[in-house]
C-alpha positions in Angstrom: 22.5 -22.8 24.3 22.0 -19.9 22.0 21.9 -19.1 19.1 19.3 -21.8 18.5 17.4 -23.0 15.5 14.1 -24.7 16.2 12.8 -27.1 13.5 9.1 -27.7 13.4 9.0 -31.2 12.1 5.2 -31.4 12.0 4.9 -28.3 9.8 7.7 -29.6 7.6 5.9 -32.9 7.2 2.8 -31.1 6.1 4.8 -29.0 3.6 6.3 -32.2 2.1 3.0 -33.9 1.8 1.4 -30.8 0.2 4.1 -30.3 -2.4 4.5 -33.9 -3.3 0.8 -34.2 -3.7 0.7 -31.2 -6.1 3.5 -32.9 -8.1 1.9 -36.3 -8.1 -1.2 -34.7 -9.7 1.0 -33.7 -12.6 2.8 -37.1 -12.7 6.0 -35.6 -11.4 8.2 -37.4 -8.9 10.2 -35.4 -6.3 13.9 -35.7 -5.5 14.1 -34.0 -2.0 17.1 -31.7 -1.8 18.9 -31.9 1.6 21.8 -29.5 1.1 20.1 -26.6 2.8 20.1 -28.4 6.2 23.4 -30.3 5.6 21.5 -33.6 5.2 20.5 -33.6 8.8 19.1 -37.2 9.2 16.2 -36.0 11.4 15.0 -33.6 8.8 15.7 -36.0 5.9 13.6 -38.6 7.6 10.6 -36.2 7.5 11.1 -36.0 3.7 10.9 -39.8 3.5 7.9 -40.0 5.9 6.2 -37.4 3.6 6.5 -39.6 0.5 9.9 -38.6 -1.0 11.7 -41.6 -2.5 14.8 -39.9 -3.7 17.2 -37.6 -1.8 19.7 -35.2 -3.4 22.7 -33.3 -2.1 25.6 -31.3 -3.5 28.1 -32.8 -1.0 29.1 -36.4 -0.7 30.0 -35.7 2.9 26.3 -35.0 3.4 25.2 -38.1 1.5 27.3 -40.2 3.9 24.8 -39.3 6.6 21.9 -40.7 4.6 23.0 -44.3 4.3 20.5 -47.1 4.9 16.9 -47.5 3.9 15.4 -47.8 0.5 15.7 -44.1 -0.5 17.8 -43.4 -3.6 20.6 -40.9 -3.1 21.7 -38.4 -5.8 24.7 -36.1 -6.0 23.1 -33.1 -7.6 26.2 -31.4 -9.0 28.8 -32.8 -11.3 31.3 -34.9 -9.3 35.0 -34.1 -9.0 37.4 -36.6 -10.4 39.0 -36.8 -7.0 35.9 -38.1 -5.4 34.5 -40.8 -7.7 35.4 -43.6 -5.4 33.4 -42.0 -2.6 30.7 -41.2 -5.1 30.0 -44.8 -6.1 30.2 -45.8 -2.4 27.7 -43.3 -1.1 25.5 -42.1 -4.0 23.3 -44.1 -6.3 23.1 -41.5 -9.0 24.8 -38.2 -10.0 24.4 -35.3 -12.4 27.1 -35.2 -15.1 28.3 -33.1 -18.0 31.8 -34.5 -18.8 32.6 -37.8 -20.5 36.0 -38.1 -18.8 34.2 -38.0 -15.4 31.7 -40.6 -16.5 34.5 -42.8 -17.6 36.2 -42.5 -14.2 32.9 -43.3 -12.5 32.6 -46.3 -14.6 36.0 -47.5 -13.7 35.4 -46.9 -9.9 32.1 -48.7 -10.1 33.5 -51.7 -11.9 36.3 -51.9 -9.3 33.7 -51.9 -6.5 31.4 -54.4 -8.4 28.5 -52.0 -8.6 26.7 -49.8 -11.1 26.2 -46.1 -10.8 23.3 -44.2 -12.4 24.2 -41.2 -14.7 21.9 -38.2 -15.4 23.3 -36.1 -18.2 22.8 -32.4 -17.7 21.9 -30.0 -20.6 22.3 -26.2 -20.4 19.2 -24.4 -21.6 20.3 -20.9 -20.9 21.4 -20.5 -17.3 25.1 -20.9 -18.3 25.9 -23.2 -15.4 26.5 -26.9 -15.8 25.4 -29.0 -18.8 25.8 -29.6 -22.5 25.1 -26.8 -25.0 26.0 -28.8 -28.1 23.2 -31.3 -28.5 25.2 -33.5 -30.9 27.9 -33.8 -28.2 25.1 -34.7 -25.7 23.9 -37.5 -27.9 27.4 -38.8 -28.5 28.2 -38.9 -24.7 24.9 -40.6 -24.1 25.8 -43.3 -26.6 29.2 -43.7 -25.1 27.8 -43.9 -21.6 25.3 -46.5 -22.6 28.2 -48.8 -23.6 29.9 -48.7 -20.2 29.2 -51.6 -17.9 29.9 -49.8 -14.6 27.3 -47.0 -15.2 23.7 -46.9 -16.2 22.4 -44.0 -18.3 19.5 -43.1 -16.0 18.2 -39.9 -17.5 18.6 -36.2 -18.5 18.2 -33.1 -16.5 18.4 -29.3 -16.6 19.1 -26.6 -14.0 17.6 -23.1 -14.3 17.3 -19.9 -12.1 20.4 -20.7 -9.9 23.2 -18.7 -11.6 21.8 -16.4 -14.3 18.2 -16.8 -13.0 16.9 -17.6 -16.4 13.3 -18.8 -15.9 11.8 -22.1 -16.9 9.2 -21.9 -19.7 7.3 -24.2 -22.0 9.9 -23.9 -24.8 12.7 -25.0 -22.6 10.8 -27.9 -21.1 9.8 -28.9 -24.6 13.4 -28.9 -25.6 14.3 -31.1 -22.6 11.6 -33.5 -23.6 12.8 -33.7 -27.2 16.4 -34.2 -26.1 15.3 -37.1 -23.9 13.4 -38.6 -26.8 16.4 -38.2 -29.1 18.6 -40.0 -26.5 16.1 -42.8 -26.1 16.0 -43.3 -29.8 19.8 -43.3 -30.0 20.2 -45.9 -27.3 17.1 -48.0 -28.1 15.3 -47.7 -24.8 13.4 -45.1 -22.7 15.2 -43.0 -20.1 13.8 -43.4 -16.6 14.4 -39.8 -15.4 13.8 -36.5 -17.1 14.4 -33.9 -14.5 13.0 -30.4 -15.2 14.8 -28.4 -12.5 14.1 -27.1 -9.1 11.4 -25.2 -7.1 11.4 -22.4 -9.7 9.8 -24.9 -12.2 6.7 -25.4 -9.9 4.9 -22.3 -11.1 5.2 -23.6 -14.7 4.0 -27.1 -13.6 1.0 -25.6 -11.8 0.1 -23.8 -15.0 0.3 -27.1 -17.0 3.3 -25.9 -18.8 5.5 -29.0 -18.3 5.1 -31.6 -21.1 4.3 -35.2 -20.2 7.9 -36.4 -20.9 9.3 -34.4 -17.9 8.8 -36.6 -14.8 11.0 -35.3 -12.1 11.8 -32.1 -10.1 14.6 -31.6 -7.6 13.0 -29.7 -4.8 14.4 -28.1 -1.6 13.0 -24.6 -1.0 9.4 -25.5 -1.7 9.5 -28.5 0.7 11.1 -26.5 3.5 9.5 -23.1 3.1 6.4 -23.8 1.2 7.0 -21.6 -1.8 8.0 -21.8 -5.4 10.9 -19.7 -6.7 9.7 -18.2 -10.0 7.2 -15.8 -8.5 8.0 -16.5 -4.8 4.4 -17.4 -4.0 3.5 -19.7 -1.2 1.9 -23.0 -2.1 -1.5 -24.1 -0.6 -1.4 -26.1 2.5 2.2 -25.1 3.5 3.9 -23.4 6.4 6.5 -20.7 6.5 7.8 -21.3 10.0 9.6 -24.6 9.8 12.9 -22.9 10.9 12.9 -20.4 13.7 16.1 -18.8 15.0 16.5 -17.5 18.6 19.5 -15.3 19.4 20.4 -13.7 22.7 20.9 -10.0 23.4 24.3 -9.0 24.8 24.0 -5.2 24.8 21.1 -2.7 25.0 21.9 1.0 24.8 20.6 4.3 23.5 22.8 5.2 20.5 22.6 7.6 17.6 21.4 6.3 14.2 24.4 7.9 12.4 28.0 6.8 12.9 30.6 9.5 13.4 34.0 9.8 11.7 35.2 8.9 8.2 33.3 5.9 6.8 35.3 3.4 4.7 34.3 0.4 2.7 33.0 -2.9 3.9 34.4 -6.4 3.2 32.9 -6.3 -0.3 34.3 -2.9 -1.2 30.9 -1.1 -0.7 30.4 2.0 1.4 27.6 1.5 3.9 24.7 4.0 4.2 22.6 4.8 7.2 19.2 6.5 7.9 19.1 9.3 10.5 16.4 8.4 13.0 18.0 10.3 15.8 18.8 8.6 19.2 17.4 5.1 19.3 17.3 2.1 21.6 19.6 -0.5 20.1 20.3 -4.1 20.9 23.2 -6.3 19.9 22.8 -10.1 19.6 25.6 -12.7 19.8 25.2 -13.9 16.2 26.4 -12.7 12.8 26.9 -13.4 9.1 28.9 -16.5 9.9 25.8 -18.1 11.4 22.8 -16.7 9.4 21.8 -14.4 6.6 20.2 -11.1 7.5 18.6 -10.6 4.1 16.7 -13.9 4.2 15.5 -13.7 7.8 12.4 -12.1 9.1 11.9 -10.9 12.7 8.8 -12.3 14.4 8.5 -8.9 16.2 7.2 -6.4 13.6 8.4 -3.5 15.8 12.1 -4.3 15.2 14.3 -2.8 12.6 17.3 -5.0 11.7 20.2 -2.6 11.0 22.7 -5.2 9.8 25.4 -7.6 11.0 29.1 -8.1 11.1 30.6 -11.6 11.2 29.5 -12.2 14.8 27.3 -9.2 15.9 23.7 -8.5 14.9 22.5 -4.9 15.4 18.8 -4.3 15.9 16.8 -1.2 16.6 14.2 -2.1 19.3 12.8 1.4 19.9 9.4 0.8 18.4 8.8 -2.7 19.8 6.0 -3.2 22.4 8.5 -5.4 24.3 11.0 -3.8 26.7 14.1 -5.8 25.6 16.9 -6.3 28.1 20.2 -8.0 28.1 19.7 -11.8 28.1 16.3 -11.6 26.3 15.9 -13.4 23.0 15.1 -12.1 19.6 13.4 -14.5 17.2 13.5 -14.8 13.4 11.9 -17.0 10.8 14.6 -18.2 8.5 14.6 -18.4 4.7 16.7 -20.5 2.4 20.2 -19.0 2.7 19.8 -18.2 6.3 18.9 -21.8 7.1 21.8 -23.0 5.0 24.3 -20.9 7.0 22.7 -21.8 10.4 23.0 -25.6 9.6 26.5 -25.2 8.3 27.6 -23.3 11.5 28.8 -25.4 14.4 28.0 -22.4 16.7 24.2 -22.7 16.2 22.3 -25.3 18.3 19.6 -27.3 16.6 16.3 -28.3 18.4 13.5 -30.4 17.0 9.8 -30.2 17.9 6.7 -32.0 16.6 
């Protein structure tokens, strides 16, 4: 059944082992992020087999699929007040930036007779989640430490996700100092100091992370073998863990240029086209609802991907060595956002090899 995403579990396992080994050399523990593939248990199990002891996701619905075993589960975005009961039931820890939410988590955990772990987030420039006022951070840490239903587990930062502010030695040094200040305030060491995501790996490999930072939350590097600061591939990793196959439903000679008055697209932009004359074009039964054209790469270098609507993919096959016909398959290696859409879409079949 097409479209189909093929998951190479052996290559993924080798990626996970390679990246966790690099982190272990720097005394960094890895929280494996599962949101890209919707916490698919078959893929998450490869993380665990590769040595990952913590799993993180931004959806509690996904964490519900990861129950059982000895792996610690994190909600890696601030929880909604409306979901704190599910949070304490299905997550061991969560990233937080509001005292009122922590108080609600404490109440829910006490009601359930458990204790939930809290990681306080600090904003170091990306202007997404986290405390900017460091005095407020210390006060919230002190208040959290008093609550019996929660355990102040650590501190964390997120960078390069909204404003794409890069991680550097100064920011990691600030994170380390804030962790030390909290530890002094509460009279004990924090267990977790989380320095961000796959974009921090380049800094880590250049020995730019101080010893006090001991955790990274990694998804892209485990799945696709690359760090996000300079988008370089890491040694011993594979780029072909996720491969998409989609079926051709039309092949016709058509002009490169549309005719008639061109309006704006769904984002208010006017599309542009390159005049290549008459070309052999194929349409595949897949679109933006199911994958992301910009983060997908055709395995046939002779193809020109022209674009996609919600459920049609247009491809120029003129220069390919293969004579594509209706019913043939076109194959793509998927990147981060393309994989996320494919695993979110119920219309894409998943297949596992290795």
